[in-house]
C-alpha positions in Angstrom: 103.3 92.4 150.3 104.7 92.4 146.8 102.3 90.2 144.7 103.2 89.0 141.2 100.3 87.5 139.2 101.0 85.8 135.9 98.8 84.8 133.0 99.2 84.2 129.2 98.1 87.6 127.7 96.0 90.6 128.5 92.6 89.8 127.1 88.9 89.9 128.1 88.8 86.2 129.3 87.3 85.5 132.7 90.6 84.7 134.4 92.2 87.8 133.0 89.3 90.0 134.1 89.4 88.5 137.6 93.2 89.0 138.0 92.9 92.6 136.7 90.1 93.3 139.2 92.0 91.7 142.1 95.1 93.8 141.2 93.1 97.0 141.9 91.8 95.6 145.2 95.4 94.6 146.2 96.7 98.0 145.4 93.9 99.7 147.3 94.8 97.6 150.3 98.4 98.9 150.2 100.2 96.1 148.5 102.3 96.3 145.4 100.5 94.3 142.6 102.3 93.4 139.4 100.4 91.7 136.7 102.6 90.0 134.0 101.5 88.5 130.7 103.8 85.9 129.2 103.0 87.0 125.6 101.8 90.0 123.7 98.1 89.8 122.7 98.8 89.7 119.0 101.2 86.8 119.4 98.4 84.5 120.7 95.6 85.9 118.5 94.1 88.4 120.9 93.3 92.1 120.4 96.1 94.6 120.9 93.6 97.3 121.6 92.1 95.3 124.5 95.7 94.7 125.8 96.4 98.4 125.9 93.0 99.2 127.6 93.6 96.5 130.3 97.1 97.7 131.0 96.0 101.3 131.3 93.2 100.2 133.7 95.6 98.2 135.9 98.0 101.1 136.0 95.2 103.6 136.7 94.2 101.5 139.7 97.7 101.4 141.2 99.0 98.2 139.7 102.0 97.5 137.5 101.3 95.7 134.2 104.2 93.9 132.5 104.5 92.0 129.2 107.3 89.5 128.8 106.7 89.2 125.0 107.5 85.6 124.6 107.0 84.5 121.0 107.2 80.8 121.0 105.3 78.6 123.5 107.9 75.8 123.2 110.9 77.9 124.0 111.1 77.0 127.7 114.7 78.3 128.3 113.8 81.8 126.8 110.7 81.8 129.0 112.6 80.9 132.1 115.2 83.6 131.5 112.5 86.2 131.0 110.7 85.1 134.2 114.0 85.1 136.1 114.6 88.7 135.1 111.0 89.6 136.1 111.5 88.1 139.5 114.8 89.8 140.0 113.2 93.2 139.1 110.0 92.8 141.0 111.3 90.8 144.1 107.9 89.3 144.8 106.9 87.9 148.2 104.4 85.6 146.5 103.9 84.5 142.9 100.4 83.6 141.7 100.3 81.8 138.4 96.9 81.9 136.6 98.2 79.7 133.8 100.0 76.3 134.2 102.2 77.3 131.3 104.2 79.5 133.7 105.0 76.8 136.2 107.9 75.1 134.3 109.4 78.6 133.7 109.2 79.4 137.4 110.8 76.1 138.2 113.7 76.7 135.9 114.0 80.3 137.0 114.5 79.2 140.6 111.5 81.0 142.1 112.2 81.0 145.8 109.1 82.6 147.2 105.7 80.8 147.6 104.0 79.9 144.3 100.3 79.6 143.9 98.4 78.1 140.9 94.7 78.8 140.0 93.4 76.6 137.2 90.3 78.5 135.9 88.4 75.5 134.6 86.8 72.3 135.8 88.7 70.4 133.0 92.5 70.1 132.7 94.2 71.7 129.7 97.3 69.6 130.3 98.1 65.9 131.0 97.4 65.0 134.7 100.9 63.5 135.0 102.3 67.1 135.0 101.1 67.4 138.5 104.2 65.4 139.5 106.2 68.4 138.3 103.8 71.0 139.5 103.8 69.6 143.0 107.5 70.4 143.2 106.8 74.1 142.3 103.4 74.9 143.8 102.9 75.6 147.4 99.1 76.0 147.2 96.5 75.4 144.5 93.4 77.6 144.3 90.1 76.0 143.3 87.4 78.5 142.0 84.5 76.0 142.5 83.6 72.7 144.1 84.1 71.0 140.8 87.6 72.5 140.5 88.4 71.4 144.0 87.4 67.8 143.2 89.6 68.0 140.1 92.6 69.1 142.1 91.9 66.5 144.8 92.2 63.7 142.2 95.7 64.7 141.0 97.5 67.3 143.2 99.5 66.5 146.4 99.8 70.0 147.7 97.1 71.9 149.7 94.1 73.2 147.9 92.1 76.3 148.9 88.8 77.1 147.5 88.3 80.8 146.7 85.2 81.4 144.5 85.4 84.1 141.7 83.8 87.5 141.9 82.3 90.1 139.6 84.0 93.5 139.3 82.5 96.9 140.0 79.7 98.4 138.0 77.4 95.4 137.6 75.4 95.2 140.8 71.7 96.2 140.2 69.6 98.0 142.7 66.6 95.9 142.2 65.2 92.9 140.2 63.6 93.2 136.9 59.8 93.0 136.3 59.5 91.5 132.8 61.4 91.0 129.6 61.2 93.8 127.0 59.6 93.4 123.6 61.7 92.5 121.7 63.7 90.8 124.4 67.5 90.8 124.4 69.2 87.5 125.1 72.9 88.1 125.8 75.9 85.7 125.8 79.4 86.8 126.7 82.7 85.0 126.2 85.5 84.2 123.8 84.4 82.4 120.5 85.9 79.1 121.4 84.8 75.4 121.2 84.3 75.4 124.9 81.4 78.0 124.7 79.6 75.9 122.0 78.1 79.0 120.3 77.3 76.9 117.2 74.7 75.1 119.3 73.5 78.3 120.8 72.8 79.7 117.3 70.9 76.6 116.5 68.9 77.0 119.7 68.1 80.5 118.7 66.7 79.2 115.4 64.5 76.7 117.4 63.4 79.4 119.7 62.4 81.6 116.7 60.2 78.8 115.4 58.7 78.2 118.8 57.9 81.9 119.5 56.3 82.6 116.1 54.8 86.0 116.2 54.1 86.0 120.0 57.5 86.7 121.5 60.2 88.6 119.7 63.8 88.4 120.7 67.3 89.2 119.6 70.4 87.1 120.6 73.6 89.1 121.0 77.0 87.3 121.4 79.8 89.5 122.8 83.3 88.1 122.2 86.0 87.5 119.7 88.1 84.5 118.6 89.1 82.1 116.0 85.6 80.8 115.4 84.1 84.2 114.2 84.1 83.2 110.5 82.6 79.8 111.1 79.9 81.2 113.3 79.0 83.8 110.7 78.6 80.9 108.3 76.4 79.1 110.7 74.2 82.1 111.1 73.8 82.4 107.4 73.1 78.7 106.9 70.3 78.9 109.5 69.0 82.2 108.1 69.4 83.6 111.6 70.8 87.0 110.7 67.7 88.9 111.6 67.7 87.7 115.2 71.4 86.7 116.0 74.2 89.3 116.2 77.9 88.7 116.8 79.2 91.8 118.5 82.9 91.1 118.5 85.1 92.2 121.4 83.4 94.7 123.7 84.6 96.8 126.5 81.1 97.9 127.6 79.9 94.6 129.0 78.2 96.2 132.0 76.1 98.4 129.7 75.3 95.3 127.6 74.1 93.5 130.8 71.9 96.5 131.8 70.3 96.5 128.3 69.7 92.7 128.3 66.8 90.7 129.6 68.2 87.2 129.8 71.7 85.8 130.0 72.5 82.5 128.3 75.5 80.2 128.5 75.8 77.2 126.2 79.2 75.9 127.3 80.4 72.3 127.3 82.1 73.0 130.7 83.1 75.9 132.9 85.1 76.8 136.0 83.1 79.6 137.6 82.3 81.9 134.7 82.9 85.6 135.5 80.3 86.7 132.9 77.7 84.7 134.7 78.5 86.3 138.0 78.2 89.7 136.3 74.8 88.6 134.9 73.6 87.5 138.3 74.7 90.9 139.8 72.8 92.6 136.9 69.6 90.8 138.0 69.5 88.8 134.8 67.8 85.4 134.9 70.2 82.8 133.5 69.6 80.0 131.1 72.7 77.7 130.9 73.7 74.2 130.1 73.8 71.8 133.0 77.6 71.5 133.2 80.3 71.9 135.8 80.7 75.5 136.9 77.3 76.6 135.8 75.3 74.3 138.0 77.1 75.6 141.0 75.7 79.1 140.3 72.2 78.3 138.9 69.5 76.5 140.8 67.0 75.6 138.1 63.6 77.1 138.8 65.0 79.7 141.3 67.5 82.1 139.6 67.5 80.5 136.2 67.0 77.3 134.2 69.5 74.5 133.4 69.2 72.6 130.1 70.7 69.4 128.8 74.2 70.0 127.4 74.6 70.1 123.6 70.8 70.0 123.1 69.6 73.1 121.2 66.0 72.2 121.5 66.2 71.9 125.3 68.0 75.3 125.5 65.3 76.8 123.3 62.5 75.5 125.5 64.2 77.0 128.6 64.5 80.4 127.0 60.9 80.2 125.9 59.8 79.6 129.5 61.4 82.8 130.6 60.1 84.8 127.7 56.6 83.6 128.0 56.0 83.6 131.8 56.4 87.1 133.3 55.8 85.9 136.9 58.5 83.3 136.6 60.8 85.9 135.0 60.3 88.4 137.9 60.9 85.8 140.6 64.1 84.5 138.9 65.4 88.0 138.4 65.1 88.8 142.1 66.7 85.5 143.0 69.5 86.1 140.5 70.4 89.4 142.2 70.3 87.7 145.6 72.8 85.1 144.4 75.0 87.7 142.6 75.5 89.6 145.8 77.4 86.7 147.3 80.3 87.1 144.8 81.8 90.2 146.0 85.3 91.4 144.8 86.3 92.7 148.2 85.6 89.3 149.8 87.5 87.5 147.1 90.5 89.8 147.4 90.6 89.4 151.2 90.5 85.6 150.8 93.5 85.8 148.5 95.5 88.1 150.8 94.8 85.9 153.8 96.1 82.9 151.8 99.2 84.8 150.8 99.9 85.8 154.4 99.5 82.2 155.5 102.0 81.1 152.9 104.5 83.7 154.1 104.6 82.5 157.7 107.9 80.7 158.5 107.9 77.1 157.4 110.5 74.3 157.4 112.9 74.6 154.5 111.9 73.0 151.3 114.2 71.2 148.8 116.0 73.5 146.5 114.4 74.3 143.2 116.3 74.6 140.0 117.6 77.9 138.6 118.5 78.7 135.1 122.0 80.1 134.9 123.4 80.9 131.4 121.5 78.0 129.9 122.4 75.4 132.6 120.2 74.2 135.4 121.8 74.5 138.8 120.4 74.2 142.4 119.5 77.3 144.2 119.1 77.5 148.0 115.5 78.3 148.9 114.7 81.7 150.3 113.5 81.7 153.9 109.9 82.6 154.1 109.2 85.9 155.7 106.5 87.1 158.1 104.2 89.9 156.9 103.5 92.5 159.6 101.2 94.8 157.6 97.6 93.8 156.9 
């Protein structure tokens, strides 16, 4: 198959990491995998160095990275023309959009092969009424968790397939951990956005410092970059948390950071199925997370981690203190974290995607024509007949 995956930009977000990992698995299975970004990283505030590194990795694993370099989010005709050119050049059998922003462009571009959308969160980033348009473009929605499936079920009128996320290579530990180090390293990974609620996490670290006193030393490290970097630095200074809280910025060595950590923490307001948490579980890290959609699907409190009330720094600090101060609890949870992490295998995830694509490519009754953008005018374009795929 010729598979075209589309997202906003090449960055270290969970969706982008998953798509990049899947691209390598698709190529290894003998398919042509093209991964296209709508915009350059710098145009949307992301790191150009990260963009280059991800593109090189995709190409090195047999994929084909493309950047459309769209500059303005609101310029839909320009986006549709760029997407139309991309489709003409790549001739995909299936298009998988990992951003809803691509769907109107695909509609205007007259995409005539099956189109899939994965929305990588349990909350919508667009008005629900847009599903009336999306249902005209999308052949299948992918839900990455039960919460995401319920969200689609309330709005979408096209079939929904649940395919849970997976961690990439290099994270799976050989055994559980025995006890946290002294000082312990508490690690958080993710973009510095409001969703991740890092301001609350820093406050929780201050509460934890007060609770630990001289008995249990720790160091909180936050790996990620984003628009909130300056405000979070101010928050650290205001709480005098500099000696035990560190903002690492964008990192390409997350697997090494996981191996060097003792506890993984997630303070988000909401999630889809966070890739970093899957990586932490595979690294045998007990997880402390807020009890929100996405996280509660992965963490069973008291087994492989602890869930705390959302937006409650004291509750998060208490949960972290439990793991730091109870070695037996820590050891049991580390073993259970590794058991849970083994379930989220990249090969299984890739096979599920490929099986869905094959199903979509079976001959089906003809659908109404989609629009096509021709020299700035929208005209009907006859749908392309679905093709059967002979090769596994």
